[in-house]
MIFIVEX-153280 format. One line per field, with one value per residue (C-alpha): residue number from 1; x, y, z. Coordinates in nm, 4 decimals, m for minus. Layout:
N
bapa: NUM,...
x: X,...
y: Y,...
z: Z,...
//
This chain:
533
bapa: 1,2,3,4,5,6,7,8,9,10,11,12,13,14,15,16,17,18,19,20,21,22,23,24,25,26,27,28,29,30,31,32,33,34,35,36,37,38,39,40,41,42,43,44,45,46,47,48,49,50,51,52,53,54,55,56,57,58,59,60,61,62,63,64,65,66,67,68,69,70,71,72,73,74,75,76,77,78,79,80,81,82,83,84,85,86,87,88,89,90,91,92,93,94,95,96,97,98,99,100,101,102,103,104,105,106,107,108,109,110,111,112,113,114,115,116,117,118,119,120,121,122,123,124,125,126,127,128,129,130,131,132,133,134,135,136,137,138,139,140,141,142,143,144,145,146,147,148,149,150,151,152,153,154,155,156,157,158,159,160,161,162,163,164,165,166,167,168,169,170,171,172,173,174,175,176,177,178,179,180,181,182,183,184,185,186,187,188,189,190,191,192,193,194,195,196,197,198,199,200,201,202,203,204,205,206,207,208,209,210,211,212,213,214,215,216,217,218,219,220,221,222,223,224,225,226,227,228,229,230,231,232,233,234,235,236,237,238,239,240,241,242,243,244,245,246,247,248,249,250,251,252,253,254,255,256,257,258,259,260,261,262,263,264,265,266,267,268,269,270,271,272,273,274,275,276,277,278,279,280,281,282,283,284,285,286,287,288,289,290,291,292,293,294,295,296,297,298,299,300,301,302,303,304,305,306,307,308,309,310,311,312,313,314,315,316,317,318,319,320,321,322,323,324,325,326,327,328,329,330,331,332,333,334,335,336,337,338,339,340,341,342,343,344,345,346,347,348,349,350,351,352,353,354,355,356,357,358,359,360,361,362,363,364,365,366,367,368,369,370,371,372,373,374,375,376,377,378,379,380,381,382,383,384,385,386,387,388,389,390,391,392,393,394,395,396,397,398,399,400,401,402,403,404,405,406,407,408,409,410,411,412,413,414,415,416,417,418,419,420,421,422,423,424,425,426,427,428,429,430,431,432,433,434,435,436,437,438,439,440,441,442,443,444,445,446,447,448,449,450,451,452,453,454,455,456,457,458,459,460,461,462,463,464,465,466,467,468,469,470,471,472,473,474,475,476,477,478,479,480,481,482,483,484,485,486,487,488,489,490,491,492,493,494,495,496,497,498,499,500,501,502,503,504,505,506,507,508,509,510,511,512,513,514,515,516,517,518,519,520,521,522,523,524,525,526,527,528,529,530,531,532,533
x: m1.6821,m1.7542,m2.0371,m1.9953,m2.0838,m1.8715,m2.0795,m2.3076,m2.0564,m2.1809,m1.8581,m1.5932,m1.2509,m1.0174,m0.6570,m0.4936,m0.2230,m0.2314,m0.5358,m0.7466,m0.6403,m0.7156,m1.0589,m1.1370,m1.0402,m1.2428,m1.5502,m1.4896,m1.4711,m1.8120,m1.9572,m1.9756,m1.9234,m1.6378,m1.4283,m1.0760,m0.9146,m0.5359,m0.3201,m0.0124,m0.0008,0.2398,0.3473,0.6030,0.9439,0.9768,1.0423,0.8000,0.5465,0.7652,0.6753,0.3620,0.2252,0.0791,m0.2659,m0.2051,m0.1002,m0.4325,m0.5961,m0.3812,m0.4813,m0.8513,m0.7927,m0.6323,m0.2972,m0.0786,0.1319,0.2017,0.3040,0.5437,0.6940,0.7508,0.9714,1.2993,1.4963,1.5487,1.3346,1.6315,1.7981,1.5297,1.3491,1.4125,1.4896,1.7570,1.7987,2.1468,2.2799,2.4838,2.5787,2.4636,2.7911,2.7840,2.8451,2.5019,2.2180,1.9146,1.6526,1.3515,0.9959,1.0173,0.6780,0.7503,0.6764,0.3016,0.3015,0.0966,m0.2032,m0.2330,m0.2980,m0.0069,0.3560,0.4518,0.6351,0.8580,0.8838,0.8704,0.5273,0.5611,0.6074,0.2987,0.1011,0.2066,0.0735,m0.2550,m0.2945,m0.2518,m0.5103,m0.7523,m0.7260,m0.8784,m1.2035,m1.4644,m1.6729,m1.3918,m1.2735,m0.9515,m0.8654,m0.4890,m0.3486,m0.6557,m0.6900,m1.0032,m1.0765,m1.4002,m1.6543,m2.0184,m2.2980,m2.6717,m2.9181,m2.8978,m2.5303,m2.1887,m2.0443,m1.6702,m1.5187,m1.1818,m0.9216,m0.6670,m0.3139,m0.2158,m0.4317,m0.6661,m0.9805,m1.2447,m1.5167,m1.7816,m1.8702,m2.1650,m2.2082,m2.3886,m2.0738,m1.7189,m1.4057,m1.1007,m0.7831,m0.5860,m0.3162,m0.2326,m0.3070,m0.6465,m0.8598,m1.1612,m1.1210,m1.0732,m1.3578,m1.5971,m1.5111,m1.3588,m1.1262,m0.8139,m0.6548,m0.2791,0.0160,0.3075,0.6567,0.8274,1.0750,1.1818,1.2715,1.4756,1.4128,1.7181,1.7160,2.0661,2.2784,2.5681,2.7344,2.9760,2.6983,2.5839,2.9344,2.9511,2.6197,2.6992,2.7912,2.4158,2.2605,1.8865,1.8294,1.6572,1.5782,1.7798,1.6872,1.9697,1.9118,2.1376,2.1434,2.1362,1.8072,1.5767,1.4079,1.3705,1.5236,1.7851,1.6362,1.7871,1.5993,1.6995,1.5141,1.6872,1.9714,2.3084,2.2522,1.9661,1.8683,1.6429,1.7143,1.5136,1.6210,1.5678,1.7524,1.7614,1.4649,1.5378,1.7422,1.7261,1.8787,2.1592,2.2550,2.3267,2.5927,2.3819,2.6836,2.8274,2.4943,2.4933,2.8559,2.7796,2.4746,2.6642,2.9935,3.2228,3.2903,3.1094,3.0146,2.6907,2.5073,2.1825,1.8670,1.6177,1.6249,1.2921,1.1527,0.8493,0.7334,0.6994,0.3458,0.0521,m0.2829,m0.6212,m0.9415,m1.2058,m1.4503,m1.3909,m1.7212,m1.9125,m2.2514,m2.1911,m1.8169,m1.5579,m1.1824,m0.9326,m0.5589,m0.3433,m0.6448,m0.7911,m0.4707,m0.1035,0.2026,0.5798,0.6899,0.7889,0.7210,0.5454,0.2007,0.0815,0.0215,m0.1054,m0.3530,m0.4753,m0.5296,m0.7293,m0.9440,m1.0118,m1.1038,m1.3410,m1.5117,m1.5291,m1.7683,m1.9843,m2.0263,m2.0996,m2.3577,m2.5289,m2.5357,m2.6590,m2.9427,m2.8720,m2.6982,m2.8707,m2.9096,m2.6169,m2.3584,m2.1751,m2.1472,m1.9371,m1.6544,m1.5699,m1.6495,m1.4269,m1.1382,m1.0761,m1.0182,m0.7811,m0.5634,m0.5762,m0.4490,m0.1844,m0.0479,m0.0654,0.0266,0.2877,0.4277,0.4406,0.5019,0.8109,0.9453,0.8832,1.0336,1.3466,1.3765,1.3580,1.6078,1.8606,1.8339,1.8840,2.1471,2.4851,2.7588,3.0238,2.9132,2.7720,2.8343,2.6903,2.3574,2.3357,2.3994,2.1426,1.8771,1.9771,1.9266,1.5872,1.4869,1.5974,1.3608,1.0820,1.1117,0.9307,0.6309,0.5591,0.4873,0.2772,0.0687,m0.0129,m0.3411,m0.6024,m0.9497,m1.3111,m1.4117,m1.7260,m1.8217,m2.1980,m2.1916,m2.0149,m2.1969,m1.9843,m1.6975,m1.9386,m1.7043,m1.4275,m1.3599,m1.1837,m0.8088,m0.4726,m0.3697,m0.4604,m0.3108,m0.2778,m0.4889,m0.6352,m0.9613,m1.2380,m1.3104,m1.5840,m1.4299,m1.0948,m0.9267,m0.9976,m0.6918,m0.6272,m0.7009,m0.6217,m0.9451,m0.9925,m0.9963,m0.6380,m0.7491,m0.7228,m1.0447,m0.9232,m0.9565,m1.3231,m1.4232,m1.6918,m1.6767,m1.9506,m2.0476,m1.9307,m2.0758,m1.8227,m1.9970,m1.7553,m2.0137,m2.3008,m2.6559,m2.8184,m3.1177,m2.8899,m2.7118,m3.0475,m3.1672,m2.8734,m2.9373,m3.3046,m3.2214,m2.9788,m3.2308,m3.4979,m3.2729,m3.1138,m2.7730,m2.5203,m2.4058,m2.1761,m2.1811,m1.8561,m1.9050,m1.6179,m1.6565,m1.6570,m1.3337,m1.0109,m1.1742,m1.3934,m1.0918,m0.8788,m1.1362,m1.2993,m1.6389,m1.8807,m2.0194,m1.8451,m1.9935,m1.7147,m1.7504,m1.6438,m1.3219,m1.2282,m1.3116,m1.5322,m1.8810,m1.9966,m1.8831,m2.0550,m2.0842,m2.4406,m2.7164,m2.9663,m2.8194,m3.0663,m2.9559,m3.1826,m3.0645,m2.6969,m2.7285,m2.9257,m2.6535,m2.3742,m2.5210,m2.5888,m2.9620,m2.9471,m3.2825
y: m2.0152,m2.2180,m2.0599,m2.1488,m2.0117,m2.1581,m2.2245,m1.9258,m1.6697,m1.3555,m1.1628,m1.1909,m1.0553,m0.9769,m0.9752,m1.2032,m0.9852,m0.9165,m0.6878,m0.9306,m1.2181,m1.0194,m0.9205,m1.2810,m1.3993,m1.1220,m1.2201,m1.5937,m1.5932,m1.4252,m1.7015,m1.4925,m1.7039,m1.5617,m1.6419,m1.4993,m1.4570,m1.4171,m1.4308,m1.5788,m1.9392,m1.8452,m1.5172,m1.3204,m1.2985,m0.9184,m0.7880,m0.4964,m0.4020,m0.5084,m0.2756,m0.3971,m0.1713,m0.2720,m0.1994,m0.4369,m0.7104,m0.6614,m0.7627,m1.0752,m1.1517,m1.1405,m1.3277,m1.6149,m1.5679,m1.3761,m1.6702,m1.7925,m1.4451,m1.4095,m1.7478,m1.6406,m1.3477,m1.3380,m1.1268,m1.2780,m1.1088,m1.0437,m0.8379,m0.5681,m0.4056,m0.0334,0.2313,0.4962,0.8164,0.9232,1.2301,1.2061,0.8398,0.5437,0.5416,0.9145,1.0514,1.2174,0.9796,0.9366,0.6743,0.6845,0.5459,0.4165,0.2503,0.1032,0.4507,0.3938,0.0283,0.0866,0.1994,m0.1279,m0.4879,m0.6306,m0.5620,m0.4492,m0.6801,m0.6796,m0.9367,m0.9426,m0.9172,m1.2577,m1.4139,m1.2287,m1.3506,m1.7094,m1.6888,m1.5387,m1.8008,m2.0753,m1.9217,m1.8690,m2.2361,m2.3251,m2.1367,m2.3478,m2.0482,m1.9120,m2.0621,m1.9571,m1.9431,m1.8988,m1.8688,m1.6859,m1.3257,m1.1132,m0.9817,m0.7933,m0.6764,m0.5908,m0.5154,m0.4630,m0.3866,m0.7395,m0.8279,m0.8320,m1.0639,m1.1163,m1.2867,m1.4519,m1.6577,m1.9138,m1.7916,m2.1445,m2.3206,m2.0301,m2.1735,m1.9063,m1.8675,m1.6242,m1.5774,m1.3896,m1.2538,m0.9796,m0.7691,m0.7537,m0.5924,m0.4967,m0.5550,m0.5821,m0.3213,0.0235,m0.0769,m0.2104,m0.3528,m0.3472,0.0237,0.1089,m0.0958,0.0397,0.3947,0.5002,0.7920,0.8872,1.2049,1.1858,1.3809,1.3015,1.3720,1.3096,1.0709,0.7298,0.5001,0.1826,m0.1167,m0.3355,m0.6659,m0.7921,m1.0182,m0.8810,m1.0123,m0.7196,m0.4651,m0.6533,m0.6336,m0.2589,m0.2034,m0.4079,m0.0713,0.0087,m0.2816,m0.3419,m0.1490,m0.3085,m0.0169,0.2909,0.6210,0.8238,1.1969,1.3345,1.7065,1.6381,1.4437,1.7286,1.5303,1.1960,0.9050,0.6426,0.3644,0.0330,m0.2487,m0.5875,m0.8863,m1.1220,m1.0852,m1.0858,m1.1645,m1.0136,m0.6485,m0.4207,m0.0638,0.2030,0.5479,0.8010,0.7377,0.9415,0.9110,0.6544,0.4316,0.0604,m0.2541,m0.2300,0.1380,0.2295,0.1364,0.0229,m0.1007,0.2491,0.3893,0.1524,0.2322,0.6053,0.5631,0.3565,0.5448,0.2405,m0.0513,m0.3789,m0.6953,m0.6979,m0.9806,m0.8637,m1.0742,m0.8248,m0.4882,m0.3141,0.0354,0.2371,0.5960,0.8004,0.9331,0.9471,0.8346,0.8284,0.6840,0.9565,0.7062,0.3728,0.2441,0.2127,0.0554,m0.2987,m0.2832,m0.1571,m0.1010,m0.1448,m0.1355,m0.0124,m0.0224,0.2581,0.4416,0.4160,0.6102,0.5795,0.3103,0.5716,0.5005,0.1655,0.3204,0.1270,m0.2283,m0.1115,0.1299,m0.1436,m0.3923,m0.1294,m0.0964,m0.4692,m0.4435,m0.1527,m0.2914,m0.6506,m0.6016,m0.3622,m0.6058,m0.8890,m0.6808,m0.5916,m0.9496,m1.0770,m0.8258,m0.6119,m0.3146,0.0140,0.1425,0.3856,0.1599,0.0579,0.4217,0.4912,0.2725,0.5526,0.8396,0.6940,0.5370,0.7790,1.0897,0.8902,0.8053,1.1589,1.2753,1.0013,1.1044,1.4785,1.5033,1.2291,1.1036,1.4209,1.6364,1.4259,1.4778,1.8537,1.8788,1.6900,1.9023,2.2254,2.1003,1.9878,2.3182,2.5272,2.3361,2.1901,2.0857,2.1872,2.5512,2.5990,2.3009,2.4607,2.5503,2.2115,2.0175,2.2196,2.1548,1.7889,1.7463,1.9154,1.6745,1.3814,1.4982,1.5606,1.2060,1.0879,1.3120,1.1529,0.8174,0.9768,1.1900,0.9140,0.7938,0.7279,0.8015,0.8454,1.1549,1.3045,0.9836,0.9472,0.6163,0.7574,0.9399,1.2201,1.4404,1.5894,1.8769,1.6467,1.4650,1.1359,1.1895,1.0210,1.2930,1.2330,1.1577,0.8374,0.8325,0.5678,0.7619,0.5945,0.8594,0.8334,0.7513,0.6426,0.3072,0.1446,0.1160,m0.2079,m0.2503,m0.5322,m0.6301,m0.7502,m1.1078,m1.0638,m1.0803,m0.7871,m0.6354,m0.7282,m1.0921,m1.0250,m0.8210,m0.9814,m1.0452,m0.7874,m0.5020,m0.5048,m0.3012,m0.2477,m0.1785,m0.0046,0.0688,0.2142,0.2172,m0.1245,0.0244,0.1954,m0.1335,m0.3085,m0.0425,m0.1153,m0.4902,m0.4354,m0.2030,m0.4596,m0.7426,m0.5304,m0.4767,m0.8255,m0.6629,m0.9058,m0.7473,m0.8855,m0.7217,m0.7181,m0.6238,m0.4805,m0.3441,0.0324,0.1974,0.1333,0.0702,0.3786,0.5885,0.4363,0.4947,0.8069,0.6490,0.4170,0.2718,0.2149,0.0797,m0.0765,m0.1533,m0.4839,m0.3145,m0.2089,0.1580,0.3345,0.4092,0.5805,0.6395,0.8104,0.8778,1.0002,0.7775,0.9481,0.8157,0.7214,0.3626,0.3024,0.6164,0.5440,0.1896,0.2943,0.5412,0.2880,0.0481,0.3136,0.3583,0.7356,0.7900
z: m4.0434,m3.7344,m3.5352,m3.1730,m2.8334,m2.5577,m2.2450,m2.3218,m2.1911,m2.0257,m2.0842,m2.3558,m2.2632,m2.5536,m2.4406,m2.1869,m2.0422,m1.6688,m1.6911,m1.8933,m1.6707,m1.3551,m1.4837,m1.5787,m1.2298,m1.0685,m1.2690,m1.2526,m0.8743,m0.8738,m1.0922,m1.4089,m1.7212,m1.9280,m2.2303,m2.2432,m2.5877,m2.6025,m2.9137,m2.7464,m2.6317,m2.3511,m2.1874,m2.3899,m2.2167,m2.2224,m1.8683,m1.8530,m1.5851,m1.2921,m1.0046,m0.8268,m0.5530,m0.2194,m0.3597,m0.6514,m0.4108,m0.2314,m0.5600,m0.5724,m0.2152,m0.3020,m0.6273,m0.4353,m0.6081,m0.3622,m0.2283,m0.5822,m0.6915,m0.3982,m0.4831,m0.8459,m0.7434,m0.9406,m0.6908,m0.3430,m0.0809,0.1451,m0.1287,m0.1504,m0.4401,m0.3919,m0.6521,m0.7008,m0.9038,m1.0185,m1.1978,m1.5171,m1.4941,m1.2912,m1.0947,m1.0211,m0.6715,m0.6858,m0.6086,m0.3833,m0.3020,m0.5330,m0.5308,m0.1758,m0.1732,0.1682,0.3091,0.2640,0.3695,0.6908,0.4845,0.2911,0.3816,0.1826,0.0915,m0.2558,m0.4949,m0.8016,m1.0788,m1.4605,m1.6195,m1.7841,m1.4396,m1.3142,m1.6153,m1.5505,m1.1949,m1.3131,m1.5870,m1.3317,m1.1000,m1.3885,m1.4864,m1.1484,m1.2145,m1.3955,m1.5031,m1.7246,m2.0521,m2.2213,m2.5898,m2.6013,m2.9524,m3.0876,m3.2069,m3.2254,m3.5753,m3.5263,m3.2706,m3.3353,m3.0939,m3.0743,m2.7975,m2.6591,m2.6727,m2.8378,m3.1014,m3.1400,m3.4423,m3.3922,m3.5699,m3.4548,m3.5169,m3.6207,m3.8758,m3.9469,m3.7837,m3.7204,m3.4609,m3.3497,m2.9854,m2.8440,m2.4916,m2.3048,m2.2675,m2.4021,m2.2625,m2.4657,m2.2659,m2.5881,m2.5420,m2.6699,m3.0307,m2.9260,m3.2048,m2.9727,m2.9027,m3.2689,m3.4177,m3.1553,m3.2551,m2.9225,m2.9932,m2.8005,m2.6738,m2.7218,m2.5907,m2.8215,m2.6924,m3.0301,m2.8754,m2.9989,m2.7107,m2.7179,m2.4921,m2.4383,m2.2541,m2.1881,m1.9719,m1.7704,m1.4577,m1.4712,m1.4218,m1.1142,m0.9704,m1.0425,m0.8658,m0.5562,m0.4022,m0.4007,m0.2065,m0.2034,m0.5270,m0.8242,m1.0554,m1.1408,m1.3050,m1.4608,m1.5233,m1.7953,m1.8814,m2.2562,m2.2407,m2.1264,m1.8502,m2.0301,m1.8459,m1.8931,m1.6886,m1.5746,m1.4051,m1.2734,m1.4135,m1.1729,m0.9254,m1.0935,m1.4592,m1.6610,m1.7041,m1.9037,m2.0103,m2.1880,m2.3030,m2.5822,m2.9087,m3.2312,m3.4643,m3.7332,m3.5019,m3.5881,m3.4473,m3.7021,m3.7243,m3.3607,m3.1033,m2.8078,m2.6139,m2.6227,m2.5033,m2.2057,m2.1193,m2.1324,m1.9098,m1.6507,m1.6574,m1.6879,m1.9203,m1.8551,m2.0429,m2.2451,m2.4236,m2.5830,m2.5662,m2.7094,m2.8865,m2.9444,m2.9910,m2.8875,m2.9254,m2.6089,m2.5767,m2.3394,m2.4791,m2.3067,m2.4492,m2.4627,m2.3183,m2.1490,m2.2838,m2.6088,m2.5448,m2.4235,m2.4888,m2.2401,m2.2571,m1.9748,m1.9179,m2.2067,m2.4379,m2.2247,m2.1342,m2.2230,m2.1157,m2.0804,m1.8331,m1.5774,m1.2121,m1.2509,m1.2919,m1.5983,m1.4817,m1.1424,m1.3014,m1.5362,m1.2564,m1.0667,m1.3812,m1.3566,m0.9884,m1.0527,m1.3621,m1.2383,m0.9485,m1.1465,m1.4355,m1.1932,m1.0038,m1.3315,m1.4569,m1.1199,m1.1191,m0.8129,m0.9757,m1.0407,m1.3940,m1.3645,m1.2020,m1.5189,m1.6257,m1.3171,m1.4459,m1.6871,m1.4503,m1.1772,m1.3639,m1.6533,m1.4365,m1.2177,m1.5169,m1.6536,m1.3157,m1.3025,m1.6414,m1.5787,m1.2108,m1.1848,m1.5162,m1.7260,m1.4217,m1.3444,m1.6971,m1.6743,m1.3264,m1.4305,m1.7468,m1.5455,m1.2881,m1.5491,m1.7341,m1.4202,m1.2205,m1.3131,m1.0687,m1.3203,m1.3137,m0.9618,m0.7399,m0.4250,m0.5849,m0.7568,m0.4369,m0.2428,m0.5060,m0.5379,m0.1637,m0.1891,m0.4668,m0.2542,0.0195,m0.2321,m0.3684,m0.0565,m0.1215,m0.4616,m0.2983,m0.0242,m0.2620,m0.5135,m0.3669,m0.6382,m0.5082,m0.6174,m0.4256,m0.5743,m0.7544,m0.8117,m0.6212,m0.3155,m0.0366,0.1072,m0.0164,m0.2683,m0.3509,m0.4739,m0.8005,m0.8801,m0.8934,m0.8442,m0.5982,m0.2378,0.0970,0.2926,0.6078,0.8356,0.8557,0.6529,0.3917,0.1306,m0.2069,m0.0655,m0.0167,0.3191,0.5426,0.7344,1.1032,1.3464,1.5155,1.8719,1.7379,1.6160,1.2536,1.0175,0.8916,0.5399,0.6383,0.7115,0.4061,0.1941,m0.1788,m0.2307,0.0036,0.3650,0.6505,0.9295,1.2603,1.4990,1.7647,1.5620,1.6963,1.6420,1.4622,1.2074,1.1326,1.1066,0.8620,0.6292,0.6501,0.5672,0.2775,0.1332,0.1684,0.0017,m0.3051,m0.3027,m0.2514,m0.0995,0.2264,0.4924,0.8352,1.0332,1.3983,1.5994,1.9473,1.9875,2.0856,1.8947,1.5566,1.5781,1.6753,1.3971,1.1230,1.2675,1.2104,1.3843,1.0605,0.7259,0.4031,0.1964,m0.1738,m0.3287,m0.4476,m0.0904,m0.1436,0.1101,m0.0210,0.2997,0.6566,0.9463,1.3151,1.2608,1.3917,1.1615,0.8345,0.5586,0.4959,0.1965,0.0188,0.0866,m0.0464,m0.3552,m0.4413,m0.3812,m0.6387,m0.9008,m0.8478,m0.8769,m1.0474
//
């Protein structure tokens, strides 16, 4: 065995999908030395993880990769990337707009985006290659993880040639998917909700389907509700405009590539004949799984290694990238010496409840809601009642987008909203609320406040008393906490945010906001960095 430590890494990241890549960029931009281990030499051409929210594109903005991601888009911008739900078949007369993420656009700095995960990974790989503090080992697989009080050791093997290595670092993060070796060897258990459904994933080419769907312009993904499927979806998505598609749906247990008529399944789901040329046929079991802890000592898990669920609603990749944003600054602060002793523990206490809520309150709730609707209403037996309920569901589809607002209310590193708890349920507001994402604001200079946010903590002064601002600056200097002060004249900003002073975390969540000149700056800052002793 070759014993080697590459550039004395501080963090080893196992898994180079979008979450591992995003975490490596997050850390690398902060000067943290990392090694990224990924078993595939190049991204795998399976079009999953396509829907990227406005919040995710904020990450790409701060990671210096947003323009490249926009340029990699596979559907022309002028076409649109909206969604649609249909009843019975894709070409049914009953349909409504679905997952209209543009409804919450004013509360974010960036537009949302849609492109295949392999295209996203390519952009992130390119950005990562520009960071000298990060080394990549593509074509290598982790085989074991051990840890002691001082660090973590990862053993790995080249997939070609069989060369082996051992790497040691202060921390390791498993971003290695739902079958995570890192999670398993570290003894992190999971809580699972098994739906006893086998799902097929089809990737196929069809110009005929594009022609059939020209009647629904600006739509790129389609959810078909069929009464026989008890709330589980038949789901179509465009990979590009006019040619390539993916589809997933329940199939009977025991289905294989060779014993099932997938063309007939597609025709039944669409409602008309069309040409089909398959590029990929794969299977997965429908379940929700949550790691019972996102940490074991010096080892963390993120993305699908920490949580996995059906690809309903585009929550998976976005949730994983938020893991990377949350964990990245906390690891960097710890390694750079300005974090409190409890900061790293808040990765689990903030992120895990948010996923539990996402799975329970959005993904599984959607399945249950669709199941109940399909059991109770049928246009063939009571058209009037069905159409009334269908219209009500169309109106309710807007509320799902508005109410999905992951937040860290009640977090131990947030001052305010002490009666709350981290959750995926919230409401979009411009008011700067403790534990919630900061909304954008155009400053008097013409620049958005997001253009001014620092890489670490930012204090936004919207007309606060000078001595209060000075107290925060002194408290930060006393603890060596990097703090950027952004000064905006009182008036519009204070009205917009409902606060004269806002402390913003490195992940653009509000740690504290106030109109009170008597705030204890030192106490607020100590709490924000996890010094809760």
